[in-house]
C-alpha positions, -999 to +999 in steps of 0.1 A: +435+463+436+407+479+418+374+484+436+355+468+407+369+434+418+366+439+456+367+408+478+340+382+478+326+397+510+322+429+490+323+452+521+343+483+523+379+474+527+380+489+562+382+461+587+346+451+596+334+481+576+297+488+577+292+495+540+271+467+526+274+458+489+256+428+474+281+400+468+283+382+434+266+349+432+290+323+447+305+298+424+300+262+436+331+242+428+335+221+460+309+194+466+302+175+498+325+146+506+303+117+517+333+100+533+337+128+559+318+119+591+302+149+609+288+151+644+250+151+640+246+183+661+272+201+640+257+188+608+223+201+619+238+236+626+255+236+592+222+227+575+207+259+590+233+280+571+209+275+541+178+286+560+158+314+544+159+335+576+191+354+580+186+354+618+186+316+618+217+315+597+235+340+620+225+320+651+238+288+634+272+305+627+275+317+663+267+282+676+292+266+653+319+291+665+313+279+700+322+244+689+357+256+679+378+232+659+352+204+664+332+222+637+362+219+612+344+192+592+318+218+581+344+245+574+334+245+538+298+255+547+311+282+569+334+295+541+305+296+517+286+316+543+313+344+539+295+350+506+260+351+521+236+378+509+234+392+545+263+413+557+260+402+593+261+366+583+292+372+561+311+389+589+301+363+615+311+335+593+345+349+587+350+357+623+341+321+633+369+307+612+394+322+636+381+296+661+372+268+638+400+269+611+426+294+623+449+283+595+424+295+570+414+327+588+445+348+583+450+342+546+413+348+540+414+381+559+444+391+538+428+381+506+394+396+512+403+428+530+438+439+524+444+468+500+480+458+493+483+437+461+514+419+474+497+408+506+466+396+487+487+376+463+507+362+492+475+350+507+465+332+475+499+315+474+496+305+510+462+289+504+475+272+472+505+257+492+481+242+517+467+219+490+437+198+501+438+214+536+425+246+520+396+228+502+369+246+522+379+279+505+377+268+468+342+283+463+355+316+476+385+314+452+364+304+423+340+333+429+370+357+431+385+342+400+353+347+379+351+383+391+387+389+382+384+374+347+351+391+341+366+425+350+396+419+327+374+408+298+389+374+299+423+386+289+412+403+257+431+434+265+466+448+259+491+446+288+491+483+292+467+510+278+486+530+251+465+560+261+464+561+299+492+536+307+467+519+330+474+482+338+443+477+359+426+452+337+458+432+333+463+432+370+429+417+374+438+391+348+469+381+366+450+378+398+426+355+380+455+333+369+468+330+404+434+320+417+429+294+390+463+279+398+454+278+435+422+261+428+440+235+407+465+229+435+438+225+461+412+206+441+419+194+406+383+196+393+375+219+364+338+211+361+323+243+375+349+266+360+348+250+325+329+279+309+357+303+321+384+279+308+367+278+274+368+315+271+404+317+283+415+290+258+403+311+229+426+330+206+413+363+221+434+355+253+466+375+246+485+356+273+495+328+250+512+305+276+481+307+298+458+302+269+474+269+260+475+258+297+437+263+298+433+245+265+454+216+277+434+214+310+402+211+289+417+185+266+428+164+296+393+166+311+376+157+279+397+126+272+375+096+265+344+117+258+340+120+220+313+147+223+335+170+244+365+163+223+347+173+191+337+206+207+373+212+217+385+203+182+365+233+170+383+255+194+417+242+181+407+247+145+395+282+154+430+289+168+446+277+136+425+302+116+427+331+141+463+329+153+485+318+124+517+326+144+509+297+167+497+272+142+523+246+153+510+248+189+475+241+177+486+213+153+504+196+182+471+195+201+451+184+171+470+152+171+459+144+207+424+138+194+435+108+174+409+094+150+384+121+158+407+145+139+408+122+108+390+149+087+420+172+093+445+148+077+445+165+043+453+199+059+480+184+081+497+165+053+500+198+034+515+214+065+542+187+064+556+206+034+557+239+053+589+260+050+586+263+088+605+234+104+586+236+137+553+234+118+565+205+097+575+185+128+542+193+145+522+183+115+542+150+110+537+141+146+499+149+145+495+128+114+512+099+130+490+101+161+458+103+141+467+075+117+479+053+146+445+057+163+424+045+133 
């Protein structure tokens, strides 16, 4: 994988390398679960992971590691510490997971350090298949995803450069897709990655199937919130204007907004007379949905 989207630890890819590079700001997707009961001593150590002094944070990691699997309830805090601004804290946090959450340790090592694309993708798949058991790593995955999509310019690139033949940007985009899918499997919460989804749902995303998956995820999340739905309607109408080859796909989604899309009825009724049968069917269905919701 390209060095521009190195792992969240952002160290040299040599195992426990000494080269320190400042990590990207971590994305906070996972929130504390008040239902999880944590031993007061372990909770106190986990709280120290936010201390301003890196020595205090490092000592807290070392003490948590001594607790072994008893510290598993705060594994999310330890995973977040793998994105700490201090290299020693990052390394210690990752090493501690071998004792605290050994099931997460191996796939994280593969994801964050391995140079082989296949192995890194396999690690993402493994974490995805773990479902909620992998919830402590979602902030790491979200940070990796944002980095991948940022590097690939949110998909606004061709699959292969006609000049150099390079597919690096598209590889980053595919990695971002895998990470987003994993996050959805582990924790179905789009709140903190919504800005990224909005960009990926725009017509500039050349991966059409993925574009509509992102758009559908946003529409589902916005259901029942008129303000959010109106903003998404603008995204759908933008698609109709910018990508005429997929008008029927956008029209289908326009109908999901019900009476909020009432202003689009004149346009939709004209589309019912389109020479394209798929577009006629989509427009007819959208009109029915909107009129039924009045």
